[in-house]
C-alpha positions as a printed NumPy array, in Angstrom:
array([[102.216,  65.003,  38.267],
       [102.648,  68.683,  37.356],
       [102.052,  69.78 ,  40.96 ],
       [104.742,  67.353,  42.152],
       [107.103,  68.377,  39.375],
       [106.725,  72.075,  40.194],
       [107.253,  71.444,  43.904],
       [110.447,  69.379,  43.622],
       [111.857,  71.832,  41.086],
       [111.176,  74.646,  43.584],
       [113.4  ,  72.669,  45.997],
       [116.26 ,  72.733,  43.492],
       [115.756,  69.379,  41.786],
       [116.157,  68.936,  38.044],
       [114.878,  66.279,  35.649],
       [117.309,  63.798,  34.271],
       [117.753,  64.084,  30.522],
       [117.415,  60.297,  30.297],
       [114.307,  59.763,  32.452],
       [111.527,  62.266,  33.13 ],
       [110.768,  60.688,  36.544],
       [114.335,  60.842,  37.848],
       [115.22 ,  64.032,  39.666],
       [118.497,  65.102,  41.239],
       [119.58 ,  68.166,  43.139],
       [122.624,  70.159,  42.196],
       [123.289,  72.029,  45.442],
       [126.986,  72.884,  45.748],
       [127.181,  72.482,  49.556],
       [125.104,  69.311,  49.862],
       [125.473,  65.665,  48.961],
       [123.617,  64.702,  45.788],
       [120.094,  63.423,  46.336],
       [118.263,  61.344,  43.757],
       [114.492,  61.044,  43.684],
       [112.748,  58.482,  41.498],
       [108.981,  58.67 ,  41.095],
       [106.984,  55.935,  39.387],
       [103.209,  55.582,  39.713],
       [102.666,  55.434,  43.485],
       [106.251,  54.558,  44.449],
       [109.025,  56.972,  45.325],
       [112.645,  56.204,  46.052],
       [114.992,  58.702,  47.716],
       [118.709,  58.056,  47.667],
       [121.635,  60.166,  48.725],
       [124.793,  60.39 ,  50.739],
       [123.583,  62.072,  53.941],
       [120.683,  60.722,  55.991],
       [119.908,  64.151,  57.5  ],
       [119.386,  65.71 ,  54.071],
       [117.173,  62.795,  53.014],
       [115.104,  63.132,  56.195],
       [114.691,  66.872,  55.564],
       [113.508,  66.269,  52.012],
       [111.127,  63.574,  53.208],
       [109.614,  65.978,  55.781],
       [109.097,  68.631,  53.091],
       [107.399,  66.112,  50.812],
       [105.177,  64.831,  53.634],
       [104.036,  68.377,  54.434],
       [102.987,  68.938,  50.817],
       [101.708,  65.481,  49.809],
       [ 99.96 ,  62.561,  51.457],
       [102.597,  59.852,  51.685],
       [103.824,  57.037,  53.899],
       [107.337,  56.048,  54.791],
       [107.087,  52.304,  54.618],
       [110.552,  50.795,  55.097],
       [113.93 ,  50.855,  53.432],
       [113.416,  49.843,  49.817],
       [114.431,  46.33 ,  48.785],
       [112.685,  46.174,  45.386],
       [111.323,  48.725,  42.941],
       [110.099,  48.102,  39.401],
       [111.556,  44.589,  39.378],
       [114.981,  45.808,  40.502],
       [116.517,  44.35 ,  43.655],
       [118.295,  46.891,  45.871],
       [121.013,  45.863,  48.315],
       [123.737,  47.862,  49.937],
       [126.203,  48.427,  52.706],
       [126.013,  51.883,  54.299],
       [129.335,  51.498,  56.099],
       [131.142,  50.84 ,  52.829],
       [129.022,  53.323,  50.826],
       [127.957,  50.553,  48.462],
       [124.685,  50.294,  46.568],
       [123.935,  47.365,  44.293],
       [121.056,  47.168,  41.827],
       [120.263,  43.868,  40.147],
       [117.512,  42.429,  38.026],
       [116.726,  38.757,  37.658]])
């Protein structure tokens, strides 16, 4: 975990004060990107698909990882959304 932590911090990501495995960038000229890491699952979320793709490429160069599909569930949380309306909904049942 330390290797991952050091790498994402070198990319400008900071830990959330509330959750050690939630990272966010604070770049003034970019859309916010959120990265959640839990066990062997990672979720990337942000406003611009190009920035997310760039981050994903950087992570794939450094770590062995697969891009499976858009996330629908993580940690018992259902994820739905509408990209056109910029909506993201998280629910737990």
